[in-house]
C-alpha atoms as one frame of an Amber mdcrd trajectory, in Angstrom:
protein
   9.609 -95.293  18.717   8.596 -96.908  15.492  10.490 -99.991  14.337  10.286
-101.749  11.001   8.724-105.133  11.668  11.554-106.771   9.683  14.263-104.734
  11.393  17.715-105.161   9.841  20.402-105.812  12.450  24.149-105.740  11.827
  26.081-108.924  12.585  28.217-107.240  15.246  25.198-106.381  17.402  22.763
-109.259  16.772  23.400-110.829  20.170  22.721-107.483  21.895  19.498-106.671
  20.022  17.168-106.740  23.050  19.558-104.714  25.201  20.018-102.138  22.428
  16.280-101.794  21.798  15.691-101.290  25.525  18.361 -98.587  25.686  16.890
 -96.833  22.658  13.440 -96.884  24.252  14.853 -95.354  27.442  16.887 -92.807
  25.420  20.120 -94.038  26.984  23.424 -93.413  25.196  24.899 -96.188  23.075
  28.375 -95.349  21.840  28.787 -97.942  19.104  25.492 -97.812  17.247  24.173
 -96.366  14.016  20.430 -95.969  13.478  19.086 -96.396   9.912  15.687 -94.809
   9.241  13.401 -93.908   6.408  14.525 -90.437   5.377  12.687 -87.352   6.657
  12.375 -86.034   3.099   9.862 -88.112   1.141  11.950 -87.889  -2.066  14.813
 -89.729  -0.329  14.846 -93.303   0.885  17.136 -93.991   3.843  19.444 -92.076
   6.127  21.594 -93.058   9.067  23.212 -91.388  12.021  25.139 -92.242  15.166
  22.801 -93.093  17.992  24.273 -90.294  20.136  23.024 -87.762  17.578  19.787
 -89.720  17.188  19.038 -89.251  20.905  18.932 -85.483  20.372  16.789 -85.580
  17.230  13.410 -83.904  17.423  12.222 -86.161  14.574  12.957 -89.518  16.193
   9.345 -90.202  17.198   8.184 -89.613  13.618  10.735 -91.780  11.819  10.629
 -95.504  11.170  13.784 -97.276  12.358  14.682 -99.700   9.578  18.024-100.995
  10.810  20.719-100.882  13.468  24.445-101.288  12.922  27.472-101.424  15.192
  29.651 -99.001  13.246  29.796 -96.807  10.142  31.087 -99.537   7.830  28.423
-101.968   8.983  25.710 -99.320   8.481  26.845 -98.802   4.874  26.939-102.570
   4.326  23.457-102.955   5.811  22.094-100.241   3.529  23.708-101.993   0.549
  22.021-105.227   1.660  18.654-103.444   1.847  19.107-101.982  -1.637  20.058
-105.408  -3.036  17.057-107.052  -1.375  14.638-104.439  -2.686  16.066-104.718
  -6.198  15.946-108.513  -6.120  12.341-108.584  -4.885  10.923-105.775  -7.073
  13.354-105.131  -9.942  13.317-101.523  -8.711  15.100 -99.575  -6.021  12.127
 -97.789  -4.489  13.242 -98.608  -0.960  10.732 -96.333   0.756   7.770 -97.942
  -1.047   9.053-101.479  -0.443   9.557-100.910   3.283   6.248 -99.081   3.735
   4.371-101.812   1.850   5.985-104.588   3.904   5.329-102.681   7.132   1.603
-102.644   6.354   1.424-106.361   5.535   0.130-108.642   8.256
């Protein structure tokens, strides 16, 4: 799996980050988790889904995991945080470009 090097993690799951990443790598079910990725369609920026649906996705090896959240509300809040950060840093909201550029930085 591909993870954003500055992975966003929801407050409710920060202490379980290592355990969650291990379970994702082993494709084990995680009931209370939402996975935020760069969108499949290049004209979109982000999308998120429950990890149980993520496990079945044929695209999961191709997508960059940008963030992880403990529930729906936290996923929406994390996406809002990402949008705010991108706007603050670039005066734009081109989230895909910002994340891809930062991913390539050393």
